[in-house]
N, C-alpha and C positions, 0 to 999 in steps of 0.2 A: 504495500499500498503507501503510496505519494505523502509527502506532509500536504501538500495540496487535498489529499483526497478528505486524506482524516481531519484538515481542519473545521472543512468544509462542511461536516459528516458534526461535528461537535456546535459550528453555531448552528445547525437544522435542528440538532437536537437541546438547544439554548433557547433557538425560536420556540418549538413547539412548546416546550418546558412552560417557556413564559407567564405563554397563553395559557394551556392547560392549570395555573396556578390565580393566571387574572377570573375565568372560569370561573372553579371553584370557591375565590374571593367577591364575586358577584352575590353568588348563591350564597351563601355563609350571611353579606345584607340585605339579602330579602329577607331570611327567616330573624336577623335579630328586628330588621327595622322595617315594619310591613308599607310604613306610611312613604307612596312614592316619590314625595318633595324631600322627605331627610334622607331614604335611599340616595338617591339624585345626590343630595348634598357629601353623604359619606363617602360612595365610589367615587365620584370626583376629587375629592380630597383626596384617599390613598390615591388612583392614579397621578395626582400633581405629585405627591411626596416621592412615587417612588419613578416618575422618567423627571424630579429633579434629581434624584440618588444616582438614577439610570447618567446623566448625563454628568455627575460629578465626578464621578470615578472613568469614565470613558472620554473624556478628553473633550467633551462637546464645549466648556468655553477653555478651551486653552491647558494643558499641560500643564502641572505646576512639580515646581522642582523636586526630585525625591530625597526623602527628610532622613536623614542619620542620625535623630532621635524622635522619638513619640510625643506622637499632639495628637491633641482637641481634636482637633483633623481624621486622621490616621484614625484614631480610637473610635467613635463617638460617624463618622461618617463610613471607609475605606473599609474598615474590619467588617463592618453586618450586613452590607451592600455583600466583601467579599463572601460572608461566609449561606448570603443565605442566594447566592448563583450558586452555587455549590454543593450547597445543600436541596436546593430547589430543581437542579437537573438528580440528583440521586432519584430524590423524592417522586419526580417524574416518572423516571426508568421501573421503578418498583410496579409505582399506580399504573402503569403499560405492561409491567409483565403479569400484575395480578388481574386483569382485565380478562389479557390471553388466555390466563388458565381456564378465569371463571366463565369465559365466552360457550364451549362448548355442553360448560353441564346448561347454563341458560337456554341451550336450543334446546337440546334434546329434554329438558323439562318437563315440558306437557307433553311427552310424552311418555315419562317413569311416572308420575303423577298420582301420590295416593289418598286416598281421603284422610290428608290430616286437618285435623282442628287451627282453626283462626289462632287464635292463641299463643300455638307453639311455635306456626307456619312464623306469626308476627317478630316473637322470640324470637326465634331463629336468622330472620337477617338481621333483628337489631345488633345480636352476637358477634354478625361477621361483617357487618359497616363497624364496629368497635375494632376490632379486629386488626380490620385493609386500615379506617386512620391511623390507629399506630403504627403499623410495620410502614406506612407513608410518611409518618413522623419520625423514625428514627433518625434519620439522615440527619434530620434537623441538630436533632439529640447530641448524634455521634460527635456533629460538626462544635457544637459547643465542645462538647468537652477535645477536637481537635487545636480546637483555637484557645482553648486556655491552658489547656493542659500536656497535651499532647504535643503540642513544635517545642514544648520546654523542657520537655523531660527524656532528658541527658543520658543517654548508657555511654559508660566509657568502656569497653571487649579490648584483653586479650589476647592477639594471635601471636601460636608460635610455628613458625614456615617452618620447614628442616629448605637448604639453599646446600643441593650436592655439592656444592661449589664456592659454598663461603669458606674464604680463612678462618683459621682456628681463632686465631685474635678477634675474631669480629663471632664469637658465639654469645649468645647472650642479650647483642646491640641490641638498644631501644630507637625504634625508628617511631613516634607519632603521626598521627594522620590526619591532619582538617582537611574540610572538602568540600564547597558550593556555601557559602557564608555568604554570599546575595545580601553584603549594609542596606538596610534598606532602616522604614519608619516600624517595623516587625521582628529587626533583627539590626539594633542599631549598635552604635562607636560602644558604649557603657559593655551591654549585652556580649559584641565580640570580645571587651577586655576580661567579663569574668570566664569565657569560654578560654583562651589564653593563660590567664591564672591558674585553670582544671590542666591541662595541659604541660606547663611550668609545672604544675606538685604532680605530675605521675615522671619525671624523674626522661625522659628522654632523653636519647646522644644526639639525634637529626631529628630531624620535622619537615614534613614532604606536607606542601602546603597543596593540590589537585583539583588550582582550577575555583573559574564564575565567582570570584568578589565579588563582582559587582552585579546587576540585576544591566538596567539598560543605559541607566543617567553617569555622564562618560565623569559628572564633576561629584561621584560619589568614589573616588576614588584615591583623593587623596584621605579621606577619612579610615578605607576599608585599610591603605596602608599603615596608619599614625597606629590605631589599633592592634597592628597583630604584630608592631615593632617589638610589643614586651616577652613575646615567646626569646627562651632562651635553650640554649643547646650547647654543649662543649664542640659537637661537628659540624653543628652549624645550621642553617636554617636554607628550605629551597624547593622547585615548588615550580609548575609548570602554571597553562593559564585555558579556560574555557573554551567554552560557546561562547560564554556573554560579554567575552569581552573582546573575541570578533568582533559578536555581534556590534558593542554598543564604542566600535573604531579605537579601545583602551591599547589594546596590547605590544607598542610601543614606548605608551605615558605609562602605562599603570611598571611596568618592566623596571623603569629609567628612577619611576617612584623607588619601589626594591630596592633597585640596586643603592642609592642614598641611607636607604633603613639599617642597610648590611646583610639583606634576604636576597640572596640566587635564585632569577626566574631563566629554565633550563630551558630553551626554544632549539630543538634539533639539536640537542648541546647535550654533554658527557661531564661529569667532575668524578676522578680518581679520588674514594673516602677510603684514606689510610692509616694501620697503628700501627706501633710496632713491626714495624720493616713492609708489611704486608696491606691489603686493599682490594674493595673493592666498587665495581663497575655502575654508577647512579646516574640516571642518561631522564631529559625533562623532553618533550615534543607540544606543540602546540596545537590547538582542539584540529579535527580532522572529521569527517561527519564522508560515508557515500549516497547521502538521500540530497540528492542532487546529479543536472546535471554539469559536472564540468568546465568549466567555460578558461580563456586566459582572465587574469583579473578575479581571481573567482579561485583562491589557494587553501585556500579549507573544504573543496569542495573534491574529492578524490575517483581517480578509478580503483588504485590500493594504496590500505593504511601502511604506518610507517616506509614511506619509499625514501630510501637515502638513510633511515636508519644502519641498515644491512651497517654501514663503516665506524659507528660508533658501537658496536659488542663487543667486547675482549672475549677470547672465544677461553684463553684461563682461570676464570674468575669467576665469582655470581653475576650477576649483572641484573638488575632495581631498574624499574622501567615507573616513571610517573609518566601517565595521561589519560586528564581529565575522559575522554569517551571510552568508556570501554568494550565497544567495538574494533578495535586493538589489538584484542587480547589472540586470537587464529591467528592474526597475521605474528607477533611478537615468541608465542609457541613452538613457529614456525620457525624464529627467527632463533631460538634456544635460550629464550630471554626468562629467567626465573622465576622471579614474580611480576609479576602486574598493579600498581593502583591505581585506583580509577575512582570517580565521584559521578555527577553529570543526570545520575540517576533520581535522583534524594530517594530513594527504596522503595520511590512508587509513591511515596509522598502520603498519597492514601488510598494504603493497599490494602485488601479484605487478604492477604495472604492466611490467615486464620481460620477463614471458610474453607478457600481456594487458592494452593498456590500459583495460578492463574490471574488470578483477580489483583492487577495493580495497574491501573495504568501504561506503568512505564514497560509494559510486555509487550505492546504496541511497534514496539521503536525496539529493541532487546532483548535479547535472553537475559540481556548480563544483568542483573535487579540490585540485588547486593547477597553480600557476604564471598563465600570461596568458592569461584570456578577454578577446576584441575584439571589441563590436555595433556600430552607426549608431548613435554620440554619448556611446558610450566607451566605455572598457577596467578590463578586472576584474585583480587579481592575488590567489592565493587563497597565502596566508603557513603553511608547515609546521608553523607551531609550534616550541616546541623542549621541552614538558614533554609525557608522557603521561596516558591515560585509562585507567580499566580494566586492563589488563596492564600492568611496565614493560617495552615492546622496539618497538623499530622495526624494521622490515625493505621495504627497500623504497625507504622517506619518512625519510631526514635530518630530523634539528635544523635548522630555517633562520634566520638573521638575514640579514633580507636590507636594501640599500642601490638605493636610487635615487636617480637624478641623474637630474632633471626637466631634458627637452628643449626651447628655446620653439622654437616657429615663428611666432611674430610679429613 
């Protein structure tokens, strides 16, 4: 499926969901306000409020600069509308599924109708209506959880990858991975500094930052760099860039800002991390994708991942790759890169994998959503990141800081 097709489908579902909820709201208003004049006034007020929120959130009156601190506007205008958009879509999809399941029974009911007392039939209908209403309301409750708690419920995980070519001097070497920060009103500077403090308390030897420092607004890059300068690790802070640095045209400028702060962004580059006369190879690459048509001037769209990286791989030591896009893993394994660190997916962000492993939006674009993946030649870890995109909520995909304790088999 192409990106345009998926985006078009999302827009179509969004439009259908809003029509559905407006119809339901109109039915509710009719029940609560039988008087026609009062009903029209309430309906008009609801529609005006909705259109005003829609216009403000979709930039009809112009785009506001992205705040790097939470404001009243963000809390009272942006967050509630984002919550509404996400939850109304999920509620609509649930209502559609329930309607499709019930449709055959409604069609067949007249043919198999038994003489049932009217009281029992009425009670059954009322029970079913309450059950359906509860099911449709569930996404709104879950969304509130994701907004107020899920996106802040940080998990620090410790992973112990075995690397066959890792020198013994690096047995137990600790790498902390931070990813997908997305500075903004729902990941403000102070919050990033809190995560920096948590990372430092884990005492990493090296920190790997795997992209998406900003979202859309280039003016936020100085703030995110400033917030991350508090990171401390004796072997250094390194990073790679994500798709949002590419889309916001901040790749060169944020790289310079990080360099000035003592943080090195690796862009199709490598560095030897040395200790006691031994070393392993750390590689970083810019974001690349095959979701598009390669053409001159669009270097992020490629026919083959990790082109040119062959020269950066060292055959006689462990190679660790920082690549924002986990889809580079197949090619990395072919090249014999021992360990790939990626982000990009947010673990699905709104994922229902506790219901089924397949229910995560990110699975529409990649099979590598979160956690460990292994193939002959290499292994991949996809970090869930700490920020959010689109809607400021997380369900079934807790924000994550990962510590890797490298295990030598040399």
